[in-house]
Backbone bond lengths (Angstrom), bond angles and torsions (degrees), N, CA, C in turn:
res aa  C-N    CA-C-N  psi(-1)  N-CA   C-N-CA  omega(-1)  CA-C   N-CA-C  phi
1 M - - - 1.459 - - 1.520 109.52 -
2 D 1.322 116.42 136.79 1.468 122.74 -177.53 1.529 111.09 -52.98
3 I 1.341 116.03 138.54 1.461 119.80 -176.59 1.531 112.57 -62.24
4 N 1.340 116.94 -32.24 1.458 119.39 179.21 1.531 111.97 -69.26
5 I 1.329 116.68 -29.78 1.481 119.04 173.68 1.507 109.62 -64.78
6 R 1.320 116.85 -43.32 1.461 119.83 179.08 1.528 110.68 -61.55
7 K 1.331 117.17 -36.73 1.453 120.23 179.97 1.528 111.47 -65.62
8 I 1.342 116.81 -33.60 1.460 120.28 179.44 1.536 110.37 -60.38
9 Y 1.320 117.23 -32.57 1.450 121.10 -179.58 1.520 112.76 -76.00
10 G 1.337 116.65 -15.17 1.457 120.25 176.14 1.515 113.81 56.34
11 S 1.326 117.08 -124.27 1.453 121.77 -177.41 1.516 113.31 -81.22
12 Y 1.334 117.13 -3.55 1.467 120.23 -178.35 1.519 111.98 -86.91
13 E 1.314 116.02 146.57 1.456 121.37 169.46 1.511 109.18 -75.14
14 I 1.322 117.14 140.29 1.455 120.98 176.14 1.527 108.59 -73.43
15 P 1.314 118.21 122.95 1.466 120.21 -177.01 1.544 111.85 -64.82
16 D 1.333 115.43 150.39 1.472 120.83 178.39 1.517 111.12 -56.45
17 E 1.329 116.93 -31.30 1.452 120.83 -178.04 1.554 111.76 -61.98
18 I 1.332 115.91 -29.31 1.462 119.64 179.06 1.523 109.71 -77.62
19 Y 1.329 117.95 -40.97 1.450 120.19 175.08 1.526 109.61 -60.16
20 K 1.322 116.95 -39.82 1.458 120.46 178.80 1.521 111.87 -63.53
21 L 1.346 115.88 -36.41 1.449 119.48 179.55 1.515 111.26 -63.89
22 H 1.333 117.13 -41.86 1.459 120.85 177.41 1.525 110.49 -67.64
23 E 1.327 117.56 -37.95 1.455 122.00 176.53 1.522 110.15 -62.20
24 L 1.319 115.00 -42.85 1.475 120.37 -177.78 1.537 110.29 -63.84
25 E 1.314 117.04 -39.59 1.465 119.69 177.12 1.541 110.72 -60.51
26 T 1.326 116.32 -42.25 1.470 119.89 177.84 1.527 111.16 -63.05
27 E 1.324 115.30 -42.36 1.482 120.30 -178.34 1.534 111.64 -63.33
28 V 1.318 117.14 -44.65 1.470 118.82 -178.96 1.527 110.04 -74.04
29 N 1.350 117.93 -28.80 1.450 120.18 173.69 1.528 110.76 -60.73
30 D 1.325 116.12 -35.39 1.459 121.43 -178.38 1.525 112.74 -64.97
31 I 1.336 116.54 -20.55 1.478 119.92 177.58 1.527 110.14 -107.60
32 G 1.320 114.97 18.75 1.469 120.31 175.21 1.507 115.89 79.31
33 L 1.351 116.59 18.48 1.460 120.69 -179.08 1.542 109.97 -122.86
34 S 1.311 116.09 -175.27 1.468 121.62 -179.64 1.516 108.94 -153.23
35 L 1.339 114.89 155.69 1.463 119.29 173.83 1.507 112.15 -66.69
36 D 1.325 116.86 -9.47 1.455 121.47 172.21 1.531 110.43 -59.37
37 M 1.333 115.59 -24.85 1.463 121.18 -179.62 1.536 111.27 -61.05
38 I 1.337 117.25 -31.00 1.464 120.93 178.01 1.527 111.68 -111.15
39 G 1.347 117.76 9.11 1.459 120.71 178.26 1.487 114.92 67.65
40 F 1.334 116.79 37.26 1.476 120.34 -176.93 1.531 109.08 -137.54
41 R 1.316 115.54 66.38 1.452 121.97 -175.54 1.531 110.86 -87.90
42 P 1.319 118.23 132.90 1.467 118.75 177.17 1.524 109.88 -66.57
43 C 1.313 116.62 143.25 1.474 119.64 177.53 1.527 109.42 -72.89
44 L 1.324 115.51 123.84 1.460 121.26 -178.20 1.531 111.17 -101.65
45 H 1.322 116.22 0.64 1.460 121.36 176.24 1.531 107.24 -153.61
46 N 1.318 116.46 -175.77 1.464 120.15 179.72 1.521 110.57 -73.16
47 Y 1.330 115.98 92.96 1.453 121.95 -174.09 1.524 109.30 -89.70
48 S 1.335 115.70 80.33 1.466 120.09 -178.52 1.516 110.82 -132.96
49 Y 1.323 115.41 149.32 1.460 121.79 172.24 1.518 107.84 -114.86
50 S 1.317 117.21 171.87 1.469 119.04 -179.04 1.524 111.51 -63.15
51 I 1.355 116.32 -26.47 1.483 119.16 -178.93 1.512 112.29 -86.53
52 T 1.335 117.78 -7.68 1.471 120.45 177.68 1.520 109.00 -63.88
53 P 1.327 118.93 125.90 1.473 120.28 179.97 1.527 110.01 -57.27
54 P 1.335 117.69 142.59 1.469 119.92 -177.98 1.513 113.54 -67.68
55 D 1.348 116.84 -18.77 1.474 119.66 177.55 1.538 111.58 -99.88
56 L 1.345 115.79 25.73 1.450 121.55 175.72 1.518 109.15 -109.53
57 I 1.329 117.62 132.20 1.448 123.88 177.64 1.516 108.74 -107.28
58 P 1.334 119.23 99.27 1.466 120.64 -178.16 1.531 111.58 -65.31
59 F 1.356 115.68 138.17 1.463 118.30 178.59 1.520 113.16 -131.14
60 A 1.350 118.00 -15.85 1.461 119.98 -179.55 1.517 109.45 -152.43
61 N 1.321 116.04 155.21 1.462 121.04 176.11 1.522 109.76 -140.25
62 T 1.320 115.41 160.71 1.470 119.12 -176.08 1.518 113.22 -88.66
63 G 1.321 116.32 -15.99 1.461 120.35 -177.32 1.517 113.09 90.99
64 G 1.329 116.99 1.01 1.465 120.22 -178.99 1.505 112.30 -134.84
65 D 1.342 116.80 137.36 1.480 123.48 172.78 1.524 114.56 55.26
66 G 1.321 117.08 24.88 1.457 120.09 177.76 1.511 115.11 71.52
67 I 1.310 119.09 11.24 1.470 122.30 -176.81 1.535 109.34 -69.35
68 H 1.311 115.35 125.91 1.466 119.71 178.22 1.523 111.78 -142.20
69 F 1.319 114.66 162.26 1.477 121.63 -176.59 1.533 108.51 -123.89
70 G 1.328 115.57 146.88 1.449 118.26 -178.24 1.518 113.19 -153.94
71 F 1.313 113.73 165.40 1.468 121.71 174.77 1.515 109.28 -81.08
72 L 1.314 117.73 125.92 1.477 121.36 175.69 1.527 107.98 -93.60
73 T 1.331 115.99 117.32 1.468 120.82 -177.49 1.516 112.72 -86.60
74 D 1.352 117.42 -7.64 1.457 121.05 -175.40 1.527 110.59 52.49
75 F 1.341 114.86 49.32 1.459 122.67 179.06 1.528 112.31 54.50
76 G 1.346 114.86 45.16 1.462 119.90 174.63 1.502 115.72 85.34
77 K 1.331 118.72 -0.84 1.460 120.38 -179.17 1.511 110.89 -71.66
78 V 1.331 117.37 -28.01 1.468 121.33 176.81 1.526 108.93 -73.88
79 Q 1.307 117.63 128.43 1.459 121.62 -177.84 1.521 113.08 -87.52
80 N 1.310 116.36 -32.09 1.473 122.33 -176.07 1.524 107.82 -134.82
81 L 1.336 117.21 128.90 1.462 119.33 -175.39 1.532 113.88 -66.75
82 T 1.309 118.00 -17.98 1.470 118.46 175.43 1.532 111.20 -68.58
83 K 1.342 116.33 -15.44 1.458 120.52 177.10 1.534 112.33 -107.01
84 A 1.336 116.08 7.15 1.461 120.36 -178.54 1.514 111.65 -80.73
85 P 1.331 118.22 141.43 1.474 121.11 174.21 1.524 110.83 -61.44
86 I 1.331 116.10 152.70 1.467 121.71 176.79 1.542 108.08 -107.55
87 V 1.320 114.47 128.72 1.454 121.60 -177.57 1.528 109.86 -120.13
88 C 1.326 114.98 142.39 1.469 121.11 176.03 1.535 108.38 -103.06
89 V 1.316 116.43 131.21 1.463 122.71 173.28 1.532 107.19 -109.13
90 T 1.316 117.41 118.40 1.451 122.60 -178.74 1.531 107.96 -125.99
91 P 1.343 117.48 84.78 1.472 123.63 -165.82 1.528 114.78 -56.51
92 T 1.332 118.74 -28.90 1.467 119.72 -174.45 1.522 112.97 -97.79
93 N 1.314 117.14 6.85 1.462 120.27 -178.56 1.515 111.94 -117.95
94 D 1.311 116.93 171.08 1.455 122.94 -177.80 1.527 109.55 -130.41
95 P 1.350 117.78 119.10 1.476 127.04 -0.70 1.512 111.10 -76.64
96 P 1.317 117.14 154.54 1.476 120.31 -177.45 1.529 113.93 -84.21
97 I 1.326 117.99 -13.72 1.459 121.62 -179.23 1.535 108.71 -118.42
98 R 1.351 116.66 127.82 1.464 119.88 -174.03 1.530 110.89 -138.11
99 Y 1.320 114.60 122.30 1.475 120.60 177.37 1.518 107.60 -75.27
100 M 1.339 116.63 121.78 1.471 120.59 -170.17 1.524 115.14 -108.06
101 A 1.318 116.57 -41.38 1.474 118.25 -173.75 1.528 109.44 -155.15
102 H 1.326 115.46 155.31 1.457 120.52 179.98 1.530 112.54 -74.08
103 N 1.325 116.94 -23.08 1.472 119.65 -178.86 1.532 109.99 -162.60
104 I 1.303 117.71 172.94 1.455 123.03 -175.88 1.517 111.87 -66.17
105 F 1.335 118.25 -31.62 1.457 120.80 -178.74 1.532 111.39 -68.16
106 D 1.322 115.09 -44.83 1.459 119.35 176.07 1.525 111.00 -63.39
107 F 1.321 115.98 -37.96 1.462 120.19 -179.33 1.523 111.11 -65.06
108 L 1.308 116.05 -42.30 1.468 119.43 178.94 1.529 111.45 -63.72
109 N 1.318 116.89 -32.98 1.475 119.55 174.71 1.531 110.23 -64.90
110 L 1.318 117.66 -38.58 1.449 121.02 176.56 1.539 110.33 -63.57
111 V 1.331 115.00 -46.30 1.475 121.21 -178.78 1.517 111.18 -57.55
112 S 1.334 116.00 -42.20 1.463 119.69 -176.60 1.526 114.03 -79.83
113 S 1.334 115.49 -3.54 1.475 120.34 -177.92 1.523 113.45 -95.93
114 I 1.332 116.36 -0.28 1.475 120.73 -177.24 1.531 108.94 -136.87
115 P 1.348 117.32 158.03 1.460 119.35 -178.29 1.533 114.02 -76.20
116 H 1.321 118.41 -21.53 1.455 121.57 -179.99 1.516 110.05 -149.40
117 V 1.341 116.68 130.55 1.469 121.21 -170.12 1.531 112.42 -66.63
118 E 1.314 117.62 -26.20 1.471 119.95 179.43 1.523 112.00 -60.51
119 L 1.334 116.99 -21.38 1.460 120.92 178.30 1.532 111.02 -63.91
120 L 1.314 117.88 -28.43 1.473 120.93 -178.50 1.517 111.18 -58.41
121 E 1.321 115.33 -39.49 1.459 120.14 179.19 1.528 110.71 -59.40
122 R 1.327 115.84 -36.90 1.458 121.41 179.13 1.522 111.28 -73.55
123 F 1.314 116.54 -41.28 1.465 120.19 -176.88 1.509 112.75 -71.27
124 W 1.324 116.70 -24.15 1.482 120.28 178.61 1.520 109.79 -59.51
125 S 1.322 117.49 -35.12 1.471 121.00 -177.78 1.508 112.80 -82.29
126 N 1.323 117.32 -23.18 1.471 121.13 -178.73 1.523 107.15 -139.42
127 T 1.323 116.81 101.15 1.461 121.27 -173.72 1.525 112.81 -94.54
128 D 1.344 117.57 12.33 1.453 120.72 177.56 1.528 109.01 -66.58
129 E 1.320 116.38 126.15 1.467 120.46 -172.43 1.526 112.10 -66.72
130 T 1.323 117.29 -34.62 1.478 119.51 177.37 1.538 110.32 -63.02
131 Y 1.338 115.84 -44.59 1.460 120.04 176.72 1.515 111.43 -59.86
132 I 1.329 116.67 -43.75 1.456 120.86 -178.10 1.529 111.38 -60.78
133 Q 1.323 116.18 -46.30 1.472 119.72 179.52 1.513 112.33 -64.80
134 E 1.323 116.28 -37.66 1.474 120.30 177.87 1.516 110.76 -65.31
135 E 1.332 117.73 -40.66 1.443 121.74 179.61 1.514 111.85 -66.54
136 I 1.345 116.78 -38.12 1.474 120.76 178.27 1.522 109.19 -64.66
137 M 1.339 116.86 -42.97 1.478 120.46 178.86 1.513 110.54 -64.59
138 E 1.308 117.89 -41.12 1.456 122.74 -179.78 1.520 110.48 -64.50
139 F 1.336 115.76 -38.80 1.464 120.52 -178.10 1.518 112.15 -62.84
140 T 1.328 116.40 -36.99 1.470 120.51 -174.66 1.528 113.06 -99.95
141 R 1.327 117.60 -8.25 1.465 121.04 -170.90 1.540 112.21 -57.95
142 D 1.305 117.07 -48.36 1.471 120.97 -173.26 1.524 113.38 -95.97
143 A 1.325 117.00 5.22 1.469 120.07 -179.46 1.522 110.73 -70.54
144 S 1.321 116.76 148.80 1.460 121.63 178.08 1.517 110.19 -70.43
145 S 1.321 115.17 160.77 1.480 119.73 178.36 1.518 110.93 -64.57
146 D 1.346 117.64 -32.97 1.461 120.49 178.38 1.517 110.45 -66.35
147 W 1.369 116.52 -43.75 1.459 120.28 179.05 1.529 110.03 -61.56
148 K 1.318 116.58 -44.87 1.467 120.09 -179.56 1.533 111.68 -61.03
149 E 1.337 116.51 -39.54 1.465 119.94 -179.98 1.510 111.19 -68.69
150 N 1.323 117.03 -42.06 1.466 120.09 178.35 1.533 111.87 -67.44
151 N 1.317 115.88 -37.34 1.456 120.36 177.41 1.527 109.38 -63.74
152 R 1.328 116.11 -41.21 1.462 121.10 179.09 1.534 110.70 -62.19
153 K 1.349 115.82 -44.17 1.460 120.07 -178.21 1.526 111.48 -61.32
154 V 1.324 115.64 -45.11 1.469 119.66 -179.25 1.534 110.94 -67.60
155 S 1.335 116.16 -41.80 1.464 120.57 179.22 1.528 111.22 -62.23
156 E 1.320 116.54 -41.45 1.460 120.48 -178.78 1.543 110.56 -66.28
157 R 1.303 115.88 -38.49 1.457 118.58 178.21 1.524 111.54 -65.18
158 L 1.331 116.68 -38.86 1.474 119.85 176.66 1.530 110.76 -64.64
159 K 1.313 116.27 -44.78 1.475 119.82 178.97 1.518 111.73 -60.38
160 N 1.319 116.60 -41.26 1.485 120.79 -179.96 1.529 111.24 -70.58
161 K 1.327 116.31 -34.55 1.453 120.44 -177.77 1.530 111.22 -67.30
162 Y 1.321 115.37 -39.74 1.470 120.80 -174.06 1.536 113.82 -108.56
163 L 1.327 117.17 -4.75 1.471 121.57 -178.87 1.524 110.12 53.43
164 T 1.325 115.36 51.42 1.456 121.66 -176.12 1.519 111.99 -79.15
165 Q 1.335 114.47 166.55 1.452 121.12 178.37 1.526 109.67 -124.51
166 Q 1.325 116.39 147.70 1.460 121.73 175.35 1.524 109.19 -69.02
167 V 1.350 116.30 135.98 1.465 119.64 179.28 1.527 110.78 -128.64
168 N 1.311 115.65 159.01 1.456 121.57 172.88 1.545 106.32 -80.79
169 I 1.300 115.84 105.50 1.469 120.94 -171.45 1.512 112.42 -61.93
170 G 1.339 116.75 -48.15 1.460 121.28 -177.56 1.504 112.59 -59.64
171 K 1.343 117.15 -47.89 1.447 120.63 -179.02 1.529 111.59 -64.35
172 Y 1.330 115.10 -39.61 1.457 117.70 -179.24 1.526 111.11 -65.01
173 L 1.310 117.78 -46.51 1.473 120.76 -178.81 1.527 111.35 -63.17
174 Q 1.328 117.78 -39.14 1.455 120.44 175.66 1.517 110.46 -60.54
175 K 1.313 115.68 -44.89 1.465 122.46 -176.73 1.530 112.32 -63.45
176 V 1.340 117.12 -48.32 1.472 118.80 -175.77 1.525 112.43 -69.04
177 K 1.323 116.71 -35.30 1.457 118.88 178.98 1.522 110.59 -65.82
178 K 1.315 116.24 -40.38 1.458 120.39 178.36 1.525 111.22 -66.88
179 E 1.332 116.52 -44.01 1.474 120.39 -178.36 1.533 111.51 -67.68
180 R 1.327 117.23 -32.90 1.465 118.91 175.33 1.525 111.21 -63.21
181 S 1.320 115.93 -39.37 1.460 119.84 -178.39 1.518 112.04 -62.59
182 Y 1.342 117.92 -26.16 1.461 121.38 -178.82 1.527 112.98 -71.46
183 V 1.356 116.86 -26.58 1.471 119.37 -174.12 1.531 112.12 -101.45
184 I 1.322 117.46 -1.58 1.466 120.43 179.50 1.522 110.98 -78.40
185 S 1.329 115.23 126.56 1.463 120.65 177.54 1.529 112.07 -84.47
186 V 1.343 115.26 -36.97 1.472 119.77 177.27 1.520 107.55 -142.30
187 S 1.327 116.00 135.85 1.455 120.81 -178.18 1.539 110.76 -77.83
188 T 1.340 115.17 157.25 1.457 120.33 177.93 1.534 108.24 -136.82
189 L 1.317 116.31 163.01 1.452 121.30 -173.33 1.524 112.77 -66.08
190 D 1.348 117.46 -24.43 1.463 119.39 179.49 1.516 113.01 -82.74
191 G 1.346 117.19 -1.98 1.449 120.71 177.45 1.508 115.02 85.91
192 L 1.337 117.63 -9.67 1.463 120.35 -178.22 1.523 112.42 -81.26
193 G 1.327 116.61 -32.25 1.439 119.78 -178.95 1.531 111.57 70.57
194 V 1.322 113.77 178.87 1.471 120.50 176.47 1.521 107.86 -125.19
195 I 1.331 115.49 130.22 1.448 120.22 175.92 1.508 107.79 -96.56
196 G 1.343 116.65 151.90 1.459 119.07 -178.05 1.493 110.93 -164.89
197 S 1.319 115.03 178.51 1.461 120.73 -178.84 1.513 112.26 -81.59
198 E 1.339 116.29 -16.97 1.446 118.46 -179.87 1.522 111.15 -68.31
199 E 1.311 116.60 159.88 1.447 120.73 176.97 1.523 110.66 -62.67
200 N 1.326 116.48 139.44 1.449 119.85 -178.95 1.520 114.11 -66.10
201 N 1.337 115.84 -17.91 1.470 118.11 -179.06 1.541 111.55 -96.49
202 S 1.337 117.02 11.44 1.452 119.38 176.48 1.530 109.47 -66.54
203 I 1.320 114.87 156.72 1.450 120.12 179.65 1.545 108.32 -98.05
204 Y 1.332 115.48 122.75 1.454 120.37 -179.41 1.514 110.12 -115.70
205 K 1.316 114.76 146.19 1.444 120.16 176.49 1.525 107.98 -98.07
206 K 1.322 116.89 111.97 1.453 121.53 -178.80 1.530 110.12 -86.89
207 Y 1.340 114.90 144.59 1.454 119.51 174.28 1.542 108.33 -75.96
208 Q 1.307 116.43 129.32 1.453 121.74 -178.62 1.529 110.07 -97.60
209 F 1.317 114.99 106.04 1.465 119.45 179.04 1.538 109.53 -71.25
210 D 1.308 115.45 141.11 1.466 121.79 177.90 1.526 107.53 -97.66
211 F 1.355 114.98 103.30 1.456 119.82 -175.55 1.536 112.07 -73.16
212 N 1.304 117.10 -12.18 1.466 119.48 -176.98 1.536 113.51 -91.03
213 N 1.333 116.31 -8.71 1.459 120.29 -177.09 1.525 112.02 -125.97
214 L 1.313 116.15 151.79 1.448 121.17 174.27 1.531 109.81 -74.09
215 I 1.336 114.90 164.36 1.453 118.53 176.27 1.518 109.12 -80.69
216 D 1.323 115.60 82.31 1.459 120.27 -179.63 1.532 109.61 -91.50
217 D 1.311 117.23 -173.00 1.457 121.09 -177.27 1.532 112.20 -62.00
218 N 1.310 117.25 -36.87 1.478 120.61 177.97 1.514 110.54 -64.64
219 E 1.335 115.88 -42.13 1.461 119.95 179.37 1.527 110.32 -67.21
220 L 1.301 116.54 -40.18 1.467 120.16 177.96 1.528 111.19 -61.28
221 K 1.325 116.62 -39.62 1.461 119.86 177.33 1.521 110.93 -63.99
222 R 1.338 115.32 -40.31 1.476 119.57 177.76 1.524 110.90 -62.40
223 I 1.328 115.45 -38.65 1.478 119.85 177.27 1.514 110.39 -65.23
224 Y 1.335 117.33 -48.10 1.466 120.39 179.75 1.537 110.96 -58.37
225 D 1.322 116.96 -44.03 1.466 120.42 179.48 1.512 111.76 -61.49
226 Y 1.343 115.50 -40.37 1.476 119.44 178.46 1.527 110.76 -64.69
227 L 1.323 117.19 -47.42 1.460 121.24 -175.53 1.508 111.83 -64.98
228 K 1.333 118.91 -31.18 1.470 121.71 179.76 1.516 110.92 -62.82
229 E 1.327 116.72 -31.05 1.466 121.37 -175.53 1.523 112.88 -102.55
230 S 1.315 118.94 -1.04 1.472 120.87 -171.62 1.529 111.64 -93.26
231 S 1.332 114.87 154.89 1.463 121.72 176.78 1.531 109.09 -81.50
232 T 1.323 116.28 172.65 1.477 120.23 -179.92 1.513 111.27 -59.76
233 I 1.322 116.35 -43.23 1.473 119.15 -176.79 1.533 110.22 -68.97
234 E 1.318 118.30 -31.99 1.454 121.18 176.29 1.533 110.44 -69.76
235 K 1.323 116.53 -36.27 1.439 120.60 176.94 1.544 111.22 -64.24
236 L 1.332 116.07 -41.50 1.466 120.68 178.39 1.528 110.93 -64.25
237 A 1.339 115.40 -40.31 1.460 119.40 177.48 1.539 109.86 -64.27
238 F 1.327 116.69 -38.26 1.471 120.63 177.31 1.524 110.15 -59.89
239 I 1.341 116.88 -44.21 1.472 120.46 -179.72 1.507 110.48 -61.36
240 R 1.328 116.87 -46.21 1.479 119.94 177.57 1.535 111.35 -56.72
241 D 1.319 115.86 -49.32 1.477 120.10 -177.88 1.513 112.54 -65.05
242 A 1.330 116.14 -35.45 1.454 119.98 -179.26 1.525 110.82 -64.10
243 F 1.329 117.14 -42.70 1.473 120.06 178.79 1.514 111.80 -70.47
244 Y 1.298 116.39 -25.77 1.480 119.16 178.24 1.535 110.25 -79.20
245 C 1.319 117.35 -36.12 1.482 120.87 -173.52 1.531 113.35 -91.43
246 C 1.334 117.20 -28.79 1.447 120.61 -170.92 1.526 110.82 -124.84
247 V 1.332 114.43 158.95 1.460 120.64 171.85 1.529 107.65 -89.15
248 V 1.332 115.18 94.19 1.461 120.28 -172.57 1.522 109.98 -88.30
249 T 1.342 114.66 86.51 1.474 121.73 174.62 1.523 109.14 -139.75
250 P 1.331 117.86 155.86 1.469 119.26 179.45 1.520 111.83 -66.21
251 V 1.330 117.33 -23.49 1.445 120.29 179.91 1.526 110.91 -76.87
252 N 1.331 116.20 -44.25 1.469 120.54 -175.99 1.525 112.15 -75.27
253 D 1.335 116.31 -45.64 1.479 120.00 -178.36 1.519 108.03 -151.56
254 E 1.324 115.35 90.22 1.452 120.55 -174.05 1.522 112.76 -62.20
255 K 1.337 117.56 -40.78 1.459 120.22 -177.24 1.533 111.57 -65.23
256 L 1.339 116.45 -44.35 1.461 120.16 179.36 1.536 110.17 -65.64
257 F 1.329 115.57 -41.16 1.464 120.20 179.97 1.533 110.91 -57.94
258 Y 1.313 117.41 -47.36 1.457 120.25 -177.68 1.514 111.39 -75.10
259 L 1.313 118.98 -29.03 1.455 120.67 172.95 1.525 110.03 -60.71
260 I 1.343 115.81 -44.96 1.466 119.71 -177.45 1.523 111.28 -72.03
261 T 1.332 117.89 -38.28 1.472 118.11 178.44 1.533 110.57 -68.17
262 E 1.315 118.88 -34.14 1.467 121.84 175.14 1.529 109.73 -65.03
263 L 1.335 116.28 -41.12 1.465 120.73 177.18 1.519 110.29 -61.63
264 M 1.332 116.46 -45.07 1.458 120.82 179.33 1.526 110.62 -61.88
265 Q 1.333 115.53 -40.42 1.456 119.67 178.66 1.531 110.57 -60.04
266 S 1.300 116.95 -41.42 1.471 121.09 -179.76 1.516 111.36 -66.56
267 L 1.325 116.33 -24.13 1.477 121.26 179.82 1.533 112.08 -97.36
268 N 1.335 115.54 7.20 1.483 121.94 -179.19 1.527 113.15 60.36
269 L 1.328 116.44 35.17 1.452 121.11 179.00 1.548 108.71 -92.35
270 H 1.317 114.77 64.71 1.468 119.60 -173.10 1.521 111.88 -70.97
271 D 1.340 118.30 -37.56 1.462 119.46 177.95 1.522 111.04 -62.69
272 E 1.326 115.78 -40.97 1.467 120.49 -178.25 1.530 111.00 -64.58
273 I 1.334 115.94 -40.03 1.470 120.51 178.33 1.517 110.12 -63.09
274 Q 1.347 116.25 -43.46 1.465 119.63 -178.93 1.529 110.52 -61.89
275 R 1.345 116.58 -40.27 1.463 119.19 179.12 1.534 111.23 -62.47
276 L 1.312 116.65 -39.20 1.458 120.22 178.83 1.526 110.97 -61.14
277 H 1.306 116.42 -41.96 1.468 120.12 -177.02 1.535 111.21 -73.99
278 L 1.346 117.16 -18.17 1.459 120.12 178.25 1.504 111.98 -85.55
279 R 1.334 117.56 -12.75 1.447 120.67 179.72 1.534 110.11 -68.94
280 K 1.339 115.24 143.09 1.465 119.70 -179.21 1.514 110.45 -84.82
């Protein structure tokens, strides 16, 4: 596995499920196919966009429109990535960040329950089961018999590799989104929120980004003043909102980028900082 992929994982061990995904790609390549057939390609490099949360570790992509999936570490609160939530980043859609599953095992069940993983992004917005089944039928209706056979072969290999189970996609997505909302201490613009030890009914002061103005020196001062008085959980919410609202890169806005990396340093978010510096 590429050394830069290992760096993305930082202090976390790479789960066996990710090694298996790379093994599976090699196995289907050997029969002239690819996991691209089901839209579940292992990430072979740092597959991140500016809107990708800094505490997300991308591990797979669909091959279309920059859609990728990753482990959400909740800023290091997750101890083991097999227990980390799975989030979809779909840069060209609204909303671009979507909470998909409570863990990799549930996510793999979702993947094996549909003919192409990119459909999950669509079903997240509409969890009606009738709609889901109609979309699945529409997706495969005009496909050639060769495509259907190859899709079946790849899907079966994935199911056998992970011993997955068929799930009701709509019900599961409804359930996980609701359950995520119960553990959020403070909401964020990307919908993921921040979980913490504080009581969920605490009152937090959120930083209000001004979408009509650039991050100039006056805005930077307003940010510094806010962060001086904010709690840890408010700071984490600020980081989430900043990545959602702004293009946080040294090329686009050097001052904001270094403000946020300094903030992360003060919060001991070393893995997150490393991921930022690995982005192209």
